KEVEX-488720 format. One record per atom (N, C-alpha, C): x, y, z; residue in one letter. Coordinates in steps of 0.2 Angstrom, whole numbers, padded with zeros to 4 digits, always signed. Atoms other than C-alpha are relative to their C-alpha. Layout:
<guzas>
XYZA/...
</guzas>
This chain:
<guzas>
-0006+0005+0001M/-0081-0163+0000M/+0004+0002-0006M/-0005-0002+0005T/-0066-0160-0011T/+0000-0006-0005T/-0001+0005+0006T/-0066-0169-0028T/+0007+0000-0003T/-0006+0000+0003L/-0049-0174-0034L/+0000-0003-0007L/+0001+0002+0007T/-0047-0175-0052T/+0006-0003-0003T/-0006+0004+0002G/-0029-0182-0053G/+0006+0003+0004G/-0006-0002-0004C/-0011-0178-0048C/+0001+0007-0002C/-0002-0006+0002N/-0004-0161-0048N/+0005+0000-0005N/-0005+0000+0006T/+0006-0157-0064T/+0006+0003+0002T/-0006-0003-0002S/+0024-0153-0064S/+0001+0007-0001S/+0000-0008+0001A/+0020-0135-0069A/-0001+0003+0007A/+0001-0003-0006I/+0015-0132-0051I/+0007+0001+0004I/-0007-0001-0003Y/+0033-0135-0044Y/+0005+0002-0004Y/-0005-0002+0004G/+0042-0131-0059G/+0000+0008-0002G/+0000-0007+0002D/+0036-0113-0061D/+0004+0004+0006D/-0004-0004-0005R/+0049-0101-0053R/-0004+0005+0004R/+0004-0006-0003N/+0035-0088-0049N/-0005-0003+0005N/+0005+0003-0004Y/+0025-0101-0040Y/+0003-0001+0007Y/-0003+0001-0007N/+0027-0102-0021N/-0005-0004+0004N/+0004+0004-0004P/+0019-0117-0011P/-0002+0004+0007P/+0002+0007+0000P/+0011-0123+0000P/-0006-0002-0004P/+0006+0003+0004V/-0001-0134-0009V/-0004-0004+0004V/+0004+0004-0004Y/-0016-0141-0001Y/-0006-0002-0004Y/+0005+0004+0004W/-0026-0149-0015W/+0004-0005-0005W/-0003+0005+0004G/-0023-0164-0027G/+0003-0005+0004G/-0004+0006-0003R/-0012-0179-0024R/+0006-0001-0003R/-0006+0001+0003H/+0005-0185-0027H/+0001-0008+0000H/-0002+0007+0000V/+0009-0203-0033V/+0007-0001+0001V/-0007+0001-0001V/+0025-0209-0026V/+0004-0004-0006V/-0004+0003+0005E/+0038-0213-0039E/+0007-0002+0003E/-0007+0003-0002K/+0055-0222-0037K/+0005+0006+0001K/-0004-0005-0002G/+0067-0211-0028G/-0003+0006+0004G/+0003-0005-0004D/+0054-0200-0019D/+0001-0002+0007D/+0001+0001-0007T/+0055-0198+0000T/-0005+0005+0002T/+0005-0005-0003L/+0042-0190+0011L/+0003+0007+0000L/-0003-0007-0001Y/+0054-0176+0014Y/+0001+0004-0007Y/-0001-0003+0007S/+0057-0173-0005S/-0007+0002-0002S/+0007-0002+0002I/+0038-0173-0008I/-0003+0006+0004I/+0002-0006-0004A/+0035-0161+0006A/+0003+0006-0002A/-0004-0006+0002W/+0049-0150+0000W/-0003+0003-0007W/+0003-0002+0007R/+0041-0150-0018R/-0006+0004+0001R/+0006-0004-0001Y/+0024-0144-0011Y/+0000+0005+0005Y/-0001-0005-0006G/+0030-0133+0003G/-0004-0001+0006G/+0004+0002-0006R/+0023-0143+0017R/+0006-0002+0005R/-0004+0003-0006D/+0031-0148+0034D/-0001-0008-0001D/+0001+0008+0001Y/+0035-0167+0032Y/-0003-0003+0005Y/+0004+0004-0006R/+0028-0171+0049R/-0007+0001-0001R/+0007-0002+0001E/+0012-0162+0045E/-0003-0005-0006E/+0002+0004+0006L/+0011-0171+0028L/-0001-0007+0002L/+0000+0007-0002G/+0015-0188+0036G/-0006-0001+0004G/+0005+0001-0004N/+0002-0186+0049N/-0007+0001-0004N/+0006+0000+0004A/-0011-0181+0036A/-0001-0006-0004A/+0001+0006+0004N/-0008-0197+0027N/+0001-0007+0004N/-0001+0005-0004D/-0006-0208+0042D/+0007-0004-0001D/-0007+0003+0001I/+0013-0211+0039I/+0004+0003+0006I/-0004-0001-0006D/+0023-0212+0055D/+0008+0000-0001D/-0007+0001+0000P/+0042-0210+0058P/+0002-0007-0001P/-0005-0004+0004P/+0054-0215+0049P/-0003+0002-0006P/+0003-0003+0007Y/+0041-0210+0035Y/+0002-0004-0006Y/-0001+0005+0006T/+0044-0225+0024T/-0006+0000-0005T/+0005+0000+0005I/+0035-0224+0008I/+0002-0004-0006I/-0001+0005+0006H/+0034-0235-0008H/-0003+0003-0006H/+0002-0002+0007P/+0032-0232-0027P/-0007-0002-0001P/+0007+0002+0001G/+0013-0232-0031G/-0004+0003+0005G/+0004-0003-0005E/+0007-0225-0015E/-0002+0007-0002E/+0003-0006+0002V/-0004-0210-0016V/+0000+0004+0007V/+0000-0005-0005I/+0000-0195-0005I/-0005+0005-0001I/+0006-0004+0001R/-0016-0185-0002R/+0003+0007+0002R/-0002-0007-0001L/-0012-0166-0003L/-0005+0004+0003L/+0005-0004-0002D/-0029-0160+0001D/-0002-0001+0007D/+0001+0001-0007R/-0028-0167+0019R/+0005+0004+0004R/-0004-0004-0004K/-0021-0156+0032K/+0001-0004+0007K/-0001+0004-0006G/-0012-0165+0047G/+0001+0005+0006G/-0002-0004-0006R/-0007-0159+0064R/+0006+0003-0001R/-0006-0004+0000V/+0006-0146+0065V/+0003+0000+0008V/-0002+0000-0007P/+0017-0147+0081P/-0001+0007+0003P/+0002-0006-0004A/+0012-0134+0094A/+0005+0006-0001A/-0005-0006+0000N/+0028-0124+0093N/+0003+0001-0007N/-0002-0002+0007A/+0029-0124+0074A/-0004+0005-0003A/+0004-0005+0003P/+0023-0109+0064P/-0005-0003-0004P/+0006+0002+0005K/+0006-0111+0055K/+0001+0003-0006K/+0001-0003+0006V/+0004-0108+0037V/-0007+0000-0003V/+0007+0000+0002A/-0011-0103+0028A/-0002-0005-0006A/+0002+0005+0005S/-0020-0116+0018S/-0003+0004-0006S/+0003-0003+0006R/-0027-0113+0000R/-0006-0004-0001R/+0006+0003+0001P/-0045-0117-0003P/+0000-0004-0006P/+0001+0004+0006S/-0049-0131-0015S/-0006+0001-0003S/+0006+0000+0003S/-0062-0132-0028S/-0002-0007-0003S/+0002+0006+0003S/-0072-0146-0036S/+0004-0002-0006S/-0004+0001+0006S/-0061-0144-0052S/+0007-0002+0002S/-0007+0001-0002G/-0045-0147-0042G/+0005+0006+0000G/-0004-0006+0001R/-0039-0129-0045R/-0001+0004+0006R/+0000-0004-0006S/-0036-0116-0032S/+0002+0007-0001S/-0002-0007+0000R/-0035-0097-0030R/+0006+0000+0004R/-0006-0001-0004P/-0017-0093-0024P/-0002+0004+0007P/+0001-0004-0006A/-0017-0087-0006A/+0005+0005+0001A/-0005-0005-0001P/-0008-0072+0000P/+0006-0003+0004P/-0006+0003-0003S/+0010-0076+0005S/+0000+0002+0008S/+0001-0001-0007P/+0012-0078+0024P/+0005+0006+0002P/-0004-0006-0002E/+0019-0063+0034E/+0007-0002+0001E/-0007+0003-0002P/+0038-0064+0035P/+0002+0000+0007P/-0002+0000-0007E/+0046-0069+0051E/+0005+0005+0002E/-0006-0004-0002P/+0057-0058+0061P/+0006-0004+0000P/-0006+0004+0001P/+0075-0062+0059P/+0002-0004+0006P/-0001+0004-0006P/+0081-0076+0070P/+0006+0003+0004P/-0005-0003-0005K/+0092-0072+0085K/+0006-0004+0000K/-0006+0003+0000V/+0110-0076+0084V/+0002-0001+0007V/-0001+0001-0007T/+0115-0084+0101T/+0008-0001+0001T/-0007+0001-0001R/+0134-0087+0097R/+0003+0004-0007R/-0003-0004+0005Q/+0143-0074+0086Q/+0006-0004-0003Q/-0006+0003+0003P/+0156-0080+0073P/+0007+0003+0002P/-0007-0003-0001D/+0175-0078+0075D/+0002+0004-0006D/-0002-0004+0006R/+0178-0064+0063R/+0007+0000-0002R/-0008+0000+0002S/+0197-0066+0064S/+0001-0006-0004S/-0001+0006+0004A/+0195-0083+0055A/-0003+0001-0007A/+0002+0000+0007D/+0193-0086+0036D/-0008-0001+0000D/+0007+0000+0000L/+0175-0084+0031L/-0002-0008-0002L/+0001+0007+0002S/+0176-0102+0024S/-0001-0005+0006S/+0000+0004-0006T/+0178-0109+0042T/-0005+0004+0006T/+0004-0003-0005Q/+0167-0096+0052Q/-0007-0003+0000Q/+0007+0003-0002S/+0151-0102+0060S/-0003+0004+0005S/+0004-0003-0006Q/+0137-0095+0071Q/-0006-0004+0002Q/+0006+0004-0002T/+0123-0102+0081T/-0006+0004+0000T/+0006-0003+0001V/+0106-0098+0076V/-0006-0005+0001V/+0005+0005-0001S/+0090-0107+0082S/+0003-0007+0003S/-0003+0006-0003D/+0101-0119+0092D/+0004-0005-0005D/-0004+0003+0005I/+0110-0124+0076I/+0006+0004-0002I/-0006-0004+0002N/+0128-0120+0071N/+0000+0000-0007N/+0000+0000+0007W/+0128-0114+0053W/+0007+0003-0003W/-0006-0003+0003R/+0142-0110+0041R/-0002+0000-0008R/+0001-0001+0008W/+0143-0105+0022W/+0001-0007-0003W/-0002+0006+0004P/+0141-0120+0011P/+0005+0001-0006P/-0004-0002+0005H/+0151-0111-0002H/+0002+0007+0001H/-0001-0007-0001V/+0160-0094-0001V/+0000+0004-0006V/+0001-0004+0006G/+0157-0088-0019G/-0004+0005+0001G/+0004-0006+0000T/+0148-0072-0023T/-0007-0002+0000T/+0007+0001+0000V/+0130-0072-0019V/-0003+0004-0006V/+0002-0004+0006I/+0122-0068-0036I/-0008+0000+0000I/+0007-0001-0001A/+0104-0070-0031A/-0003-0001+0007A/+0003+0001-0007K/+0095-0067-0014K/-0007-0002+0000K/+0007+0003-0002Y/+0080-0074-0006Y/-0005+0006-0002Y/+0005-0004+0002S/+0064-0066-0013S/-0007-0003+0000S/+0007+0003+0000T/+0045-0069-0010T/-0004+0004-0005T/+0004-0004+0005S/+0039-0056-0024S/+0004+0000-0006S/-0003-0001+0007G/+0043-0053-0042G/+0002-0007-0002G/-0002+0006+0001K/+0054-0067-0047K/+0002-0004+0006K/+0000+0004-0007V/+0052-0079-0032V/+0007-0004+0000V/-0006+0004-0002N/+0068-0086-0025N/+0000-0003+0007N/+0001+0003-0006K/+0066-0098-0011K/+0006-0001+0004K/-0006+0000-0003G/+0084-0097-0006G/+0005+0005-0003G/-0005-0005+0003I/+0101-0089-0012I/+0004-0004-0005I/-0004+0003+0005D/+0111-0093-0027D/+0008+0003+0001D/-0007-0002-0001I/+0130-0093-0025I/+0004-0002-0006I/-0005+0001+0006A/+0143-0092-0039A/+0005-0005+0002A/-0005+0004-0001G/+0156-0105-0041G/+0002-0003-0007G/-0002+0004+0006N/+0166-0116-0053N/-0002-0007+0000N/+0002+0007+0001S/+0161-0133-0059S/+0006-0004+0004S/-0004+0004-0004G/+0168-0146-0046G/+0002+0003+0006G/-0001-0003-0006D/+0170-0134-0032D/-0003-0004+0006D/+0003+0004-0005P/+0167-0142-0015P/-0007+0003+0003P/+0006-0002-0003V/+0149-0140-0008V/+0000-0003+0007V/+0000+0003-0007R/+0149-0142+0011R/-0006+0001+0004R/+0006-0001-0005A/+0136-0145+0024A/+0000+0006+0004A/+0000-0006-0004A/+0130-0129+0032A/+0000-0002+0007A/+0001+0002-0007A/+0126-0138+0048A/+0000-0008+0000A/+0001+0007+0000E/+0127-0156+0054E/-0007-0002+0000E/+0007+0002+0000G/+0112-0167+0051G/+0000-0007-0004G/+0001+0006+0003N/+0105-0182+0042N/-0002+0001-0007N/+0002+0000+0007V/+0104-0184+0023V/-0007-0003-0001V/+0007+0003+0001V/+0085-0186+0019V/-0002-0001-0007V/+0001+0000+0007Y/+0086-0184+0000Y/+0006+0001-0003Y/-0005-0001+0005A/+0099-0186-0013A/-0002-0003-0007A/+0003+0003+0007G/+0093-0187-0031G/-0001+0006-0004G/+0001-0005+0005N/+0087-0177-0046N/-0007+0000-0002N/+0007+0001+0002G/+0068-0180-0045G/-0004+0006+0001G/+0004-0006-0001L/+0063-0162-0041L/+0002+0005-0006L/-0001-0005+0006L/+0061-0151-0057L/+0003+0006+0002L/-0003-0006-0001G/+0072-0136-0057G/+0005+0000+0005G/-0005+0001-0005Y/+0084-0142-0044Y/+0006-0004-0002Y/-0006+0005+0003G/+0095-0154-0054G/+0002-0005+0006G/-0002+0005-0006N/+0105-0165-0042N/+0000+0004+0006N/+0002-0004-0006L/+0099-0160-0025L/+0001-0005+0006L/-0001+0003-0007I/+0103-0164-0007I/-0004+0003+0005I/+0004-0003-0005I/+0091-0161+0007I/+0003-0003+0007I/-0002+0002-0006I/+0098-0162+0025I/-0005+0002+0006I/+0005-0002-0006N/+0087-0163+0041N/+0005+0001+0006N/-0004-0002-0005H/+0095-0154+0055H/-0003-0001+0007H/+0004+0001-0006N/+0082-0155+0069N/-0008-0001-0002N/+0007+0001+0001E/+0063-0157+0070E/-0003+0006-0004E/+0002-0006+0003H/+0061-0139+0063H/+0003+0002-0007H/-0004-0003+0006Y/+0075-0136+0050Y/+0003-0005-0004Y/-0003+0004+0005L/+0080-0143+0034L/+0004+0005-0005L/-0004-0004+0005S/+0093-0136+0021S/+0001-0004-0006S/+0000+0003+0006A/+0095-0140+0003A/+0006+0003-0004A/-0006-0002+0004Y/+0109-0139-0010Y/-0001-0003-0007Y/+0003+0002+0006A/+0104-0139-0028A/+0005+0001-0006A/-0004-0001+0006H/+0112-0140-0046H/+0007-0003+0000H/-0007+0003-0001N/+0127-0151-0040N/+0002-0004-0006N/-0003+0004+0005R/+0138-0159-0053R/+0000-0007+0002R/+0000+0007-0003R/+0140-0174-0042R/-0002+0000+0007R/+0002+0001-0007I/+0132-0180-0026I/+0005-0005+0003I/-0005+0004-0004L/+0145-0187-0013L/-0003-0004+0006L/+0003+0003-0006V/+0133-0193+0001V/-0006-0004-0002V/+0005+0005+0001K/+0119-0206+0002K/-0006+0002+0005K/+0006+0000-0005E/+0101-0205+0010E/+0001-0004+0006E/-0001+0003-0006G/+0102-0209+0028G/+0007+0001+0003G/-0007-0001-0003E/+0120-0204+0030E/+0000+0006+0005E/-0001-0006-0005N/+0124-0192+0045N/+0006+0003-0003N/-0005-0004+0002V/+0135-0178+0040V/+0002+0005+0005V/-0002-0005-0004K/+0146-0166+0049K/+0000+0007-0003K/+0000-0007+0003Q/+0146-0147+0047Q/+0007+0001-0003Q/-0006-0001+0004G/+0159-0142+0034G/+0002-0006-0004G/-0002+0006+0004Q/+0159-0160+0026Q/-0002+0001-0007Q/+0002-0001+0008T/+0160-0160+0007T/-0005-0005-0001T/+0005+0004+0001I/+0144-0167+0002I/-0002-0001-0008I/+0001+0000+0007A/+0144-0163-0017A/+0005+0004-0004A/-0004-0004+0005E/+0153-0155-0032E/-0005+0005-0003E/+0004-0006+0003L/+0146-0138-0038L/-0001-0001-0007L/+0001+0001+0007G/+0138-0139-0055G/-0005+0004-0003G/+0005-0004+0004S/+0125-0133-0067S/-0006-0005-0002S/+0006+0005+0002T/+0112-0148-0067T/-0007+0004+0002T/+0007-0003-0001G/+0094-0141-0069G/+0000+0008+0000G/+0000-0007+0000T/+0100-0123-0072T/+0005+0002-0006T/-0003-0002+0006D/+0109-0113-0085D/+0007+0002+0001D/-0007-0002-0001G/+0126-0110-0077G/+0002-0003+0007G/-0002+0003-0006N/+0137-0116-0063N/-0001+0004+0006N/+0001-0003-0006K/+0131-0111-0046K/-0003-0005+0005K/+0003+0003-0005L/+0125-0117-0029L/-0007+0003+0002L/+0007-0003-0002H/+0106-0114-0025H/+0000-0003+0007H/+0000+0002-0007F/+0105-0115-0006F/-0006+0002+0003F/+0006-0002-0003E/+0089-0115+0004E/+0000-0003+0007E/+0001+0003-0006I/+0084-0117+0022I/-0008+0001+0001I/+0007+0000-0001R/+0066-0122+0027R/-0001-0001+0007R/+0002+0001-0007K/+0058-0120+0044K/-0007-0002+0000K/+0006+0003+0000S/+0044-0131+0047S/-0004+0000-0006S/+0003+0001+0006G/+0041-0133+0029G/+0000+0007-0004G/+0000-0007+0003N/+0042-0114+0025N/+0007+0003-0002N/-0006-0003+0002P/+0056-0106+0015P/+0002+0006+0004P/-0002-0006-0003V/+0066-0093+0025V/+0006+0002-0003V/-0006-0003+0003D/+0080-0081+0020D/+0006-0003+0004D/-0006+0004-0003P/+0096-0091+0023P/+0005+0005+0003P/-0005-0004-0001L/+0107-0075+0025L/+0000+0002+0008L/+0000-0002-0007P/+0102-0071+0044P/+0003-0006+0004P/-0003+0006-0003Y/+0108-0089+0048Y/+0007-0001-0001Y/-0007+0001+0002L/+0125-0088+0040L/+0004+0006+0002L/-0005-0006-0002P/+0140-0078+0046P/+0000+0006-0005P/+0000-0006+0005P/+0139-0060+0039P/+0007+0000-0003P/-0006-0001+0004R/+0152-0056+0026R/+0003+0007+0001R/
</guzas>
């Protein structure tokens, strides 16, 4: 039986070299938390984490509730499985090897290359994707060395940040260390995207957004310079955003 000694510390999800998923400890819900943001923080599929804690859709949680991270719920049959990390009686764990990278997703509708990059889109995994900002990519996705769970895009303070695909805003706040003002959008049962370091958030949780809609102003919250940090997660796992976005 696993003994829980307390909550996971902020160092777990604040360490840039640490890559979830986390399968030990617990999380006490704070004001502003959503199940989506908690699952994002610990690298879990929100459906699996909800199932592990007997939380059903629409995944309503309240401050003071305890989310058990040492429990593993059911993962949908068509979702990729991730390796768990063994827990010890001290509440600590040995890091597990990173999962094998997935093959690049298949593009089923090519972008119109005659259009400006800012309006180009392509269909990948049944979702129509476009660039959230067309600035220079200054840091790419990386699972080794200095881990980067997405891409960083340069820009000026106040530049529009646009939804990469249509969906529903499931988190809008600044409760995740290292992300600053963050927006998470749910696109379907498998895919979420995130937009971090915003100067100002222009949408609310529960709001449906269209592809290309301005959802935030680019900024430098939670980081050392103006940039957009953009992530895509498939069933809780970070994936390289570049194969989903129109090629430059």
